[in-house]
C-alpha positions in Angstrom: -26.8 36.0 2.3 -28.3 37.2 5.6 -25.9 38.1 8.4 -28.5 38.9 11.0 -27.0 37.6 14.2 -28.9 35.1 16.4 -28.6 36.4 20.0 -25.9 34.7 22.2 -25.8 34.4 25.9 -23.2 35.9 28.3 -21.4 33.2 30.3 -23.5 32.3 33.4 -22.1 30.7 36.5 -23.0 27.3 35.0 -22.8 25.9 31.5 -26.0 26.2 29.4 -28.1 23.0 29.1 -27.0 22.4 25.5 -23.4 22.0 26.7 -24.2 19.3 29.2 -23.4 15.8 27.9 -24.3 12.3 29.2 -21.5 10.1 30.4 -20.3 7.8 27.5 -21.9 4.4 27.5 -22.4 1.5 25.1 -20.8 -1.9 24.5 -18.2 -0.6 22.1 -17.1 2.3 24.4 -16.8 0.0 27.4 -14.7 -2.5 25.4 -12.4 0.2 24.1 -12.1 1.9 27.5 -11.0 -1.5 28.9 -8.3 -1.9 26.3 -7.0 1.7 26.8 -6.7 1.0 30.6 -5.3 -2.5 30.2 -2.5 -1.6 27.8 -2.0 2.0 29.0 -2.8 3.5 25.6 -2.7 7.3 25.2 -5.5 9.0 23.2 -6.4 12.7 23.1 -10.0 11.5 23.6 -9.3 10.4 27.2 -6.5 12.9 28.2 -8.6 15.8 26.8 -11.9 14.5 28.3 -13.6 15.0 24.9 -17.4 15.2 25.2 -17.8 13.2 22.1 -15.6 10.3 23.2 -18.4 7.8 23.5 -20.0 8.6 20.2 -16.7 8.6 18.3 -15.4 5.4 19.9 -18.7 3.7 19.1 -18.1 4.5 15.4 -14.6 3.2 15.5 -12.8 6.6 15.5 -10.1 7.8 18.0 -7.5 10.6 18.1 -3.9 10.2 19.1 -1.3 12.9 19.9 2.4 12.5 19.0 5.6 14.2 19.8 5.0 14.4 23.5 2.6 16.5 25.7 4.7 19.7 26.1 4.2 22.4 23.4 6.7 25.1 22.3 3.9 27.6 21.9 1.6 29.2 24.5 -1.8 29.6 22.9 -4.3 31.4 25.1 -7.0 28.7 24.5 -5.1 25.5 24.8 -4.8 23.3 27.9 -1.6 21.5 26.7 1.5 22.4 28.8 4.0 24.9 27.4 7.7 24.6 28.0 10.8 22.7 26.9 9.6 19.4 25.3 11.2 16.1 26.0 13.5 14.2 23.6 11.8 12.8 20.5 10.7 9.1 21.0 11.6 7.5 17.7 9.7 4.4 18.7 6.5 6.4 18.9 5.3 5.7 15.4 5.2 1.9 16.2 3.5 2.6 19.5 0.7 4.6 17.9 0.2 2.0 15.2 0.1 -0.7 17.8 -2.5 1.2 19.8 -4.7 1.6 16.7 -4.4 -2.2 16.1 -5.3 -3.1 19.7 -8.3 -0.8 19.7 -9.4 -2.0 16.3 -9.8 1.7 15.1 -11.3 2.1 11.6 -10.5 5.8 11.2 -7.7 7.4 13.2 -7.0 11.1 13.7 -3.4 12.0 14.6 -2.4 15.3 16.0 0.6 16.8 17.8 2.0 19.6 19.9 4.1 22.3 18.1 7.8 21.4 18.0 9.4 24.6 16.9 12.5 23.4 18.9 13.3 20.7 16.3 15.0 21.4 13.0 12.3 19.5 11.1 9.6 20.7 13.5 8.6 17.1 14.0 7.6 16.5 10.4 9.8 13.3 10.1 8.1 11.6 13.1 4.8 12.7 11.5 5.6 10.9 8.3 7.0 7.9 10.0 3.8 7.6 12.1 1.6 7.6 9.1 3.8 4.9 7.5 3.8 2.7 10.6 0.0 3.0 10.9 -0.3 2.0 7.2 1.9 -1.0 7.6 0.2 -2.4 10.7 -3.4 -1.3 9.9 -3.8 -1.3 6.1 -7.5 -0.9 6.2 -7.5 2.1 8.7 -8.1 5.5 7.2 -6.2 8.5 8.5 -6.6 12.2 9.2 -3.5 14.2 10.2 -4.3 17.3 12.2 -1.0 19.1 11.7 0.7 22.3 13.1 1.7 25.0 10.7 5.4 23.9 10.6 6.0 27.6 10.3 4.8 27.3 6.7 8.0 25.6 5.6 7.2 23.7 2.4 9.9 21.0 3.0 8.1 19.9 6.2 4.6 20.1 4.6 5.8 18.0 1.7 6.6 15.1 4.1 2.9 15.0 5.0 1.8 15.3 1.4 4.1 12.4 0.4 2.5 9.9 2.8 -1.0 10.8 1.5 -3.4 10.7 4.5 -7.0 10.6 3.4 -7.6 14.0 5.2 -5.0 16.7 6.1 -6.3 19.2 8.7 -4.9 22.4 10.1 -7.0 24.6 12.4 -7.4 28.4 12.0 -8.9 28.3 15.6 -10.3 31.8 15.5 -11.0 34.8 13.3 -8.3 37.1 11.9 -8.7 39.9 14.4 -8.3 37.6 17.4 -5.5 35.5 16.1 -2.7 37.3 17.8 -4.4 37.1 21.2 -5.7 33.5 20.8 -2.7 31.9 18.9 0.2 34.0 20.1 2.9 32.6 17.9 0.7 31.8 14.9 -0.3 33.9 11.9 -3.8 33.9 10.2 -2.4 34.3 6.7 0.3 31.7 7.2 -2.3 29.1 8.3 -4.4 29.9 5.2 -1.3 29.5 3.0 -0.6 26.1 4.6 -4.1 24.9 3.7 -3.8 26.4 0.2 -0.4 24.8 -0.3 -1.6 21.4 0.8 -4.5 21.5 -1.7 -2.2 22.7 -4.6 0.2 19.9 -3.7 -2.4 17.3 -4.4 -3.8 16.5 -0.9 -7.1 14.6 -1.4 -9.1 16.5 1.2 -8.3 19.5 3.4 -10.0 20.5 6.6 -9.9 23.3 9.2 -11.7 24.3 12.4 -12.6 27.4 14.4 -13.9 28.0 18.0 -16.6 30.5 18.9 -17.2 32.4 22.1 -14.0 34.4 22.2 -15.5 37.7 21.2 -15.7 37.3 17.5 -18.5 38.9 15.4 -20.7 37.0 13.0 -19.3 38.8 10.0 -15.8 37.8 11.1 -16.8 34.1 11.3 -18.3 34.3 7.8 -15.2 36.1 6.5 -13.1 33.3 7.9 -15.3 30.6 6.3 -15.0 32.5 3.0 -11.2 32.6 3.3 -11.2 28.9 3.9 -13.3 28.2 0.8 -11.0 30.5 -1.2 -8.1 28.2 -0.1 -10.1 25.3 -1.4 -10.7 23.7 2.0 -13.3 20.9 1.9 -14.4 20.5 5.5 -14.9 23.0 8.3 -15.7 22.3 12.0 -17.2 25.0 14.2 -17.5 24.6 18.0 -17.9 26.4 21.3 -14.7 27.5 23.1 -14.5 26.3 26.7 -11.9 27.7 29.1 -9.5 24.9 30.2 -8.4 26.8 33.4 -8.6 30.2 35.0 -5.2 31.0 33.4 -6.6 30.7 29.9 -8.7 33.2 27.9 -12.2 33.6 29.4 -15.4 32.6 27.5 -17.0 35.8 26.3 -20.2 34.2 25.3 -22.0 30.9 24.8 -23.3 30.6 21.2 -26.8 29.4 20.8 -27.6 26.2 18.9 -29.6 28.3 16.4 -26.5 30.3 15.5 -24.4 27.2 15.0 -27.1 25.9 12.7 -27.0 29.1 10.8 -23.3 28.8 10.2 -23.8 25.2 9.0 -26.3 26.4 6.4 -24.1 29.3 5.3 -21.1 26.9 5.0 -23.0 24.4 2.9 -24.2 27.2 0.6 -20.5 28.3 0.2 -19.7 24.9 -1.1 -18.0 23.1 1.8 -18.3 19.3 1.4 -18.9 18.9 5.1 -19.8 21.4 7.8 -19.9 20.3 11.5 -21.2 23.2 13.5 -22.4 22.8 17.1 -21.5 23.7 20.7 -19.9 20.3 21.3 -18.2 19.9 17.9 -14.4 19.4 18.1 -11.9 19.0 15.3 -12.3 15.2 15.1 -16.0 15.1 15.5 -17.5 12.8 12.9 -14.1 12.6 11.3 -14.8 9.2 9.7 -17.4 10.9 7.5 -15.0 13.5 6.2 -13.2 11.1 3.9 -16.4 10.7 1.7 
Protein backbone atom coordinates (compact mmCIF):
# COMPACT_ATOMS: atom_id res chain seq x y z
CA UNK A 1 0.00 0.00 0.00
CA UNK A 2 1.51 3.30 -1.11
CA UNK A 3 1.87 6.04 1.48
CA UNK A 4 3.24 8.71 -0.83
CA UNK A 5 1.66 11.92 0.39
CA UNK A 6 -0.27 14.17 -1.97
CA UNK A 7 0.86 17.72 -1.30
CA UNK A 8 -1.35 19.88 0.91
CA UNK A 9 -1.63 23.63 1.08
CA UNK A 10 -0.72 25.96 3.93
CA UNK A 11 -3.72 27.95 5.15
CA UNK A 12 -4.12 31.08 2.98
CA UNK A 13 -6.04 34.14 4.04
CA UNK A 14 -9.15 32.75 2.39
CA UNK A 15 -10.50 29.23 2.15
CA UNK A 16 -9.56 27.17 -0.93
CA UNK A 17 -12.15 26.97 -3.66
CA UNK A 18 -13.06 23.37 -2.80
CA UNK A 19 -14.22 24.52 0.65
CA UNK A 20 -16.71 27.01 -0.71
CA UNK A 21 -20.30 25.81 -0.79
CA UNK A 22 -23.45 27.13 -2.39
CA UNK A 23 -26.27 28.26 -0.16
CA UNK A 24 -28.73 25.40 0.42
CA UNK A 25 -31.70 25.43 -1.93
CA UNK A 26 -34.46 23.12 -3.08
CA UNK A 27 -38.12 22.57 -2.26
CA UNK A 28 -37.47 20.03 0.50
CA UNK A 29 -34.88 22.26 2.21
CA UNK A 30 -37.16 25.31 2.04
CA UNK A 31 -40.04 23.31 3.49
CA UNK A 32 -37.97 21.96 6.39
CA UNK A 33 -36.39 25.35 7.09
CA UNK A 34 -39.88 26.79 7.39
CA UNK A 35 -40.90 24.09 9.88
CA UNK A 36 -37.74 24.59 11.95
CA UNK A 37 -38.40 28.32 12.21
CA UNK A 38 -42.15 27.97 12.80
CA UNK A 39 -41.89 25.45 15.63
CA UNK A 40 -38.54 26.67 17.01
CA UNK A 41 -36.95 23.27 16.48
CA UNK A 42 -33.29 22.78 17.39
CA UNK A 43 -30.99 20.87 15.04
CA UNK A 44 -27.21 20.75 15.02
CA UNK A 45 -27.54 21.31 11.26
CA UNK A 46 -28.71 24.88 11.76
CA UNK A 47 -26.88 25.76 14.99
CA UNK A 48 -23.63 24.40 13.60
CA UNK A 49 -24.14 25.97 10.15
CA UNK A 50 -23.31 22.64 8.52
CA UNK A 51 -22.20 23.01 4.88
CA UNK A 52 -24.14 19.88 3.93
CA UNK A 53 -27.46 20.95 5.44
CA UNK A 54 -29.26 21.41 2.14
CA UNK A 55 -28.10 18.05 0.79
CA UNK A 56 -28.90 16.12 3.97
CA UNK A 57 -32.30 17.70 4.49
CA UNK A 58 -33.13 17.03 0.87
CA UNK A 59 -32.51 13.34 1.57
CA UNK A 60 -34.60 13.34 4.76
CA UNK A 61 -31.68 13.31 7.24
CA UNK A 62 -31.12 15.69 10.17
CA UNK A 63 -28.98 15.80 13.32
CA UNK A 64 -30.22 16.67 16.81
CA UNK A 65 -28.16 17.47 19.92
CA UNK A 66 -29.41 16.47 23.38
CA UNK A 67 -28.40 17.20 26.99
CA UNK A 68 -28.05 20.94 26.48
CA UNK A 69 -25.48 23.07 24.69
CA UNK A 70 -22.81 23.39 27.40
CA UNK A 71 -20.12 20.70 27.53
CA UNK A 72 -18.07 19.58 30.52
CA UNK A 73 -15.02 19.12 28.31
CA UNK A 74 -12.89 21.74 26.57
CA UNK A 75 -11.71 20.19 23.31
CA UNK A 76 -9.44 22.44 21.27
CA UNK A 77 -11.40 21.97 18.04
CA UNK A 78 -15.02 22.25 19.17
CA UNK A 79 -17.20 25.35 19.05
CA UNK A 80 -19.62 24.14 21.75
CA UNK A 81 -19.46 26.16 24.98
CA UNK A 82 -17.57 24.70 27.95
CA UNK A 83 -18.73 25.20 31.53
CA UNK A 84 -21.31 24.09 34.07
CA UNK A 85 -24.22 22.54 32.16
CA UNK A 86 -27.85 23.27 32.90
CA UNK A 87 -30.20 20.85 34.68
CA UNK A 88 -31.23 17.80 32.66
CA UNK A 89 -34.51 18.34 30.80
CA UNK A 90 -36.39 15.07 31.25
CA UNK A 91 -38.95 16.16 28.65
CA UNK A 92 -36.21 16.36 26.02
CA UNK A 93 -36.71 12.85 24.60
CA UNK A 94 -40.32 13.68 23.69
CA UNK A 95 -39.28 17.07 22.27
CA UNK A 96 -36.70 15.46 19.98
CA UNK A 97 -39.16 12.78 18.87
CA UNK A 98 -41.76 15.48 18.14
CA UNK A 99 -39.25 17.50 16.10
CA UNK A 100 -38.42 14.44 14.00
CA UNK A 101 -42.13 13.82 13.41
CA UNK A 102 -42.88 17.42 12.45
CA UNK A 103 -39.95 17.50 10.02
CA UNK A 104 -40.80 14.09 8.57
CA UNK A 105 -37.22 12.86 9.04
CA UNK A 106 -36.46 9.44 7.58
CA UNK A 107 -33.06 9.00 9.23
CA UNK A 108 -32.11 10.92 12.37
CA UNK A 109 -28.66 11.37 13.89
CA UNK A 110 -28.61 12.14 17.61
CA UNK A 111 -25.54 13.52 19.33
CA UNK A 112 -24.80 15.27 22.62
CA UNK A 113 -22.35 17.25 24.66
CA UNK A 114 -20.25 15.40 27.24
CA UNK A 115 -21.94 15.31 30.64
CA UNK A 116 -19.20 14.15 32.98
CA UNK A 117 -21.05 16.05 35.74
CA UNK A 118 -23.84 13.45 35.82
CA UNK A 119 -23.60 10.12 37.62
CA UNK A 120 -24.91 8.30 34.53
CA UNK A 121 -23.10 10.77 32.19
CA UNK A 122 -26.35 11.33 30.36
CA UNK A 123 -26.77 7.74 29.23
CA UNK A 124 -30.31 7.45 30.65
CA UNK A 125 -31.53 10.45 28.65
CA UNK A 126 -29.77 8.96 25.64
CA UNK A 127 -31.68 5.69 25.96
CA UNK A 128 -34.99 7.44 26.67
CA UNK A 129 -34.53 9.63 23.58
CA UNK A 130 -34.08 6.61 21.33
CA UNK A 131 -37.16 4.98 22.87
CA UNK A 132 -39.24 8.13 22.39
CA UNK A 133 -38.19 8.47 18.75
CA UNK A 134 -39.08 4.80 18.16
CA UNK A 135 -42.54 5.27 19.69
CA UNK A 136 -43.41 8.41 17.77
CA UNK A 137 -41.55 7.65 14.52
CA UNK A 138 -41.51 3.86 14.07
CA UNK A 139 -40.25 4.03 10.49
CA UNK A 140 -37.37 6.44 11.22
CA UNK A 141 -33.91 4.87 11.41
CA UNK A 142 -31.38 6.13 13.94
CA UNK A 143 -27.70 6.82 14.39
CA UNK A 144 -26.44 7.71 17.86
CA UNK A 145 -23.19 9.70 17.84
CA UNK A 146 -22.21 9.16 21.47
CA UNK A 147 -19.52 10.51 23.82
CA UNK A 148 -17.15 7.99 25.40
CA UNK A 149 -19.06 7.87 28.75
CA UNK A 150 -15.52 7.51 30.18
CA UNK A 151 -15.57 3.97 28.84
CA UNK A 152 -17.94 2.78 31.60
CA UNK A 153 -19.70 -0.31 30.30
CA UNK A 154 -22.90 0.21 32.33
CA UNK A 155 -23.53 3.45 30.43
CA UNK A 156 -22.57 1.98 27.06
CA UNK A 157 -24.93 -0.94 27.69
CA UNK A 158 -27.88 1.47 27.78
CA UNK A 159 -27.12 2.42 24.17
CA UNK A 160 -26.63 -1.20 23.14
CA UNK A 161 -29.98 -2.19 24.67
CA UNK A 162 -32.06 0.31 22.66
CA UNK A 163 -30.39 -0.91 19.44
CA UNK A 164 -29.96 2.09 17.12
CA UNK A 165 -29.19 1.07 13.55
CA UNK A 166 -25.77 2.77 13.81
CA UNK A 167 -23.71 3.68 16.89
CA UNK A 168 -20.95 6.19 16.24
CA UNK A 169 -18.13 7.55 18.38
CA UNK A 170 -15.52 9.84 16.86
CA UNK A 171 -11.76 9.49 17.29
CA UNK A 172 -11.48 13.07 15.94
CA UNK A 173 -7.72 12.93 15.35
CA UNK A 174 -4.63 10.72 15.32
CA UNK A 175 -3.04 9.28 18.44
CA UNK A 176 -0.16 11.78 18.69
CA UNK A 177 -2.50 14.79 18.64
CA UNK A 178 -5.25 13.43 20.88
CA UNK A 179 -4.07 15.10 24.09
CA UNK A 180 -3.89 18.50 22.35
CA UNK A 181 -7.12 18.18 20.35
CA UNK A 182 -9.31 16.24 22.81
CA UNK A 183 -7.89 17.33 26.14
CA UNK A 184 -9.97 15.09 28.45
CA UNK A 185 -10.26 12.16 26.03
CA UNK A 186 -8.00 9.17 25.46
CA UNK A 187 -7.21 7.58 22.10
CA UNK A 188 -7.13 4.00 23.43
CA UNK A 189 -10.30 4.50 25.46
CA UNK A 190 -12.20 5.62 22.36
CA UNK A 191 -10.97 2.54 20.50
CA UNK A 192 -12.07 0.34 23.39
CA UNK A 193 -15.53 1.95 23.35
CA UNK A 194 -15.91 1.13 19.66
CA UNK A 195 -14.59 -2.39 20.18
CA UNK A 196 -16.94 -2.97 23.13
CA UNK A 197 -19.95 -1.78 21.14
CA UNK A 198 -19.23 -4.24 18.36
CA UNK A 199 -18.56 -7.13 20.75
CA UNK A 200 -21.82 -6.32 22.55
CA UNK A 201 -23.82 -6.86 19.38
CA UNK A 202 -24.24 -3.38 17.89
CA UNK A 203 -25.36 -3.77 14.28
CA UNK A 204 -23.05 -1.15 12.79
CA UNK A 205 -20.30 1.01 14.30
CA UNK A 206 -18.84 4.21 12.91
CA UNK A 207 -16.14 6.77 13.67
CA UNK A 208 -14.75 9.98 12.22
CA UNK A 209 -11.53 11.99 12.10
CA UNK A 210 -10.61 15.54 11.08
CA UNK A 211 -7.56 16.47 9.02
CA UNK A 212 -5.50 19.63 8.86
CA UNK A 213 -4.35 19.71 12.48
CA UNK A 214 -0.76 18.71 11.70
CA UNK A 215 -1.17 14.95 11.37
CA UNK A 216 1.03 12.92 9.01
CA UNK A 217 -0.34 10.62 6.33
CA UNK A 218 1.07 7.53 8.01
CA UNK A 219 -0.68 8.56 11.24
CA UNK A 220 -4.01 8.85 9.45
CA UNK A 221 -3.55 5.40 7.94
CA UNK A 222 -2.53 4.02 11.34
CA UNK A 223 -5.74 5.42 12.85
CA UNK A 224 -7.80 3.84 10.07
CA UNK A 225 -6.07 0.51 10.71
CA UNK A 226 -6.81 0.81 14.43
CA UNK A 227 -10.48 1.41 13.63
CA UNK A 228 -10.64 -1.62 11.36
CA UNK A 229 -8.99 -3.74 14.04
CA UNK A 230 -11.79 -2.60 16.35
CA UNK A 231 -14.26 -3.90 13.70
CA UNK A 232 -15.59 -0.43 12.85
CA UNK A 233 -17.76 -0.49 9.71
CA UNK A 234 -17.89 3.16 8.63
CA UNK A 235 -15.34 5.97 8.75
CA UNK A 236 -15.75 9.65 7.89
CA UNK A 237 -12.77 11.89 7.10
CA UNK A 238 -13.13 15.65 6.74
CA UNK A 239 -11.28 18.95 6.88
CA UNK A 240 -10.93 20.69 10.26
CA UNK A 241 -12.07 24.31 10.23
CA UNK A 242 -11.30 26.65 13.12
CA UNK A 243 -14.53 27.72 14.90
CA UNK A 244 -12.94 30.85 16.38
CA UNK A 245 -9.55 32.43 17.06
CA UNK A 246 -9.57 30.80 20.51
CA UNK A 247 -9.52 27.33 18.97
CA UNK A 248 -6.69 25.33 17.43
CA UNK A 249 -5.49 26.83 14.15
CA UNK A 250 -5.76 25.04 10.82
CA UNK A 251 -2.26 23.81 9.99
CA UNK A 252 -3.08 22.88 6.40
CA UNK A 253 -5.89 22.44 3.92
CA UNK A 254 -5.95 18.91 2.57
CA UNK A 255 -6.30 18.62 -1.19
CA UNK A 256 -9.25 16.71 -2.71
CA UNK A 257 -6.77 14.23 -4.22
CA UNK A 258 -5.53 13.30 -0.74
CA UNK A 259 -9.06 12.77 0.55
CA UNK A 260 -9.73 10.52 -2.43
CA UNK A 261 -6.60 8.56 -1.64
CA UNK A 262 -7.75 7.96 1.94
CA UNK A 263 -11.12 6.79 0.62
CA UNK A 264 -9.44 4.23 -1.64
CA UNK A 265 -7.14 3.04 1.16
CA UNK A 266 -10.09 2.70 3.54
CA UNK A 267 -12.14 0.64 1.11
CA UNK A 268 -9.17 -1.68 0.54
CA UNK A 269 -8.92 -2.09 4.33
CA UNK A 270 -12.46 -3.41 4.37
CA UNK A 271 -14.58 -0.52 5.66
CA UNK A 272 -18.17 -0.86 4.46
CA UNK A 273 -18.42 2.89 3.84
CA UNK A 274 -15.73 5.60 3.63
CA UNK A 275 -16.83 9.23 3.36
CA UNK A 276 -13.69 11.26 2.70
CA UNK A 277 -13.71 14.88 1.55
CA UNK A 278 -13.09 18.42 2.70
CA UNK A 279 -16.74 19.09 3.55
CA UNK A 280 -17.48 15.68 5.04
CA UNK A 281 -18.87 15.79 8.58
CA UNK A 282 -19.88 12.96 10.93
CA UNK A 283 -23.46 12.77 9.69
CA UNK A 284 -22.69 13.24 6.01
CA UNK A 285 -24.66 10.67 3.95
CA UNK A 286 -25.58 9.06 7.27
CA UNK A 287 -28.74 7.49 5.81
CA UNK A 288 -26.56 5.32 3.54
CA UNK A 289 -24.54 3.90 6.42
CA UNK A 290 -27.33 1.61 7.61
CA UNK A 291 -27.00 -0.44 4.38
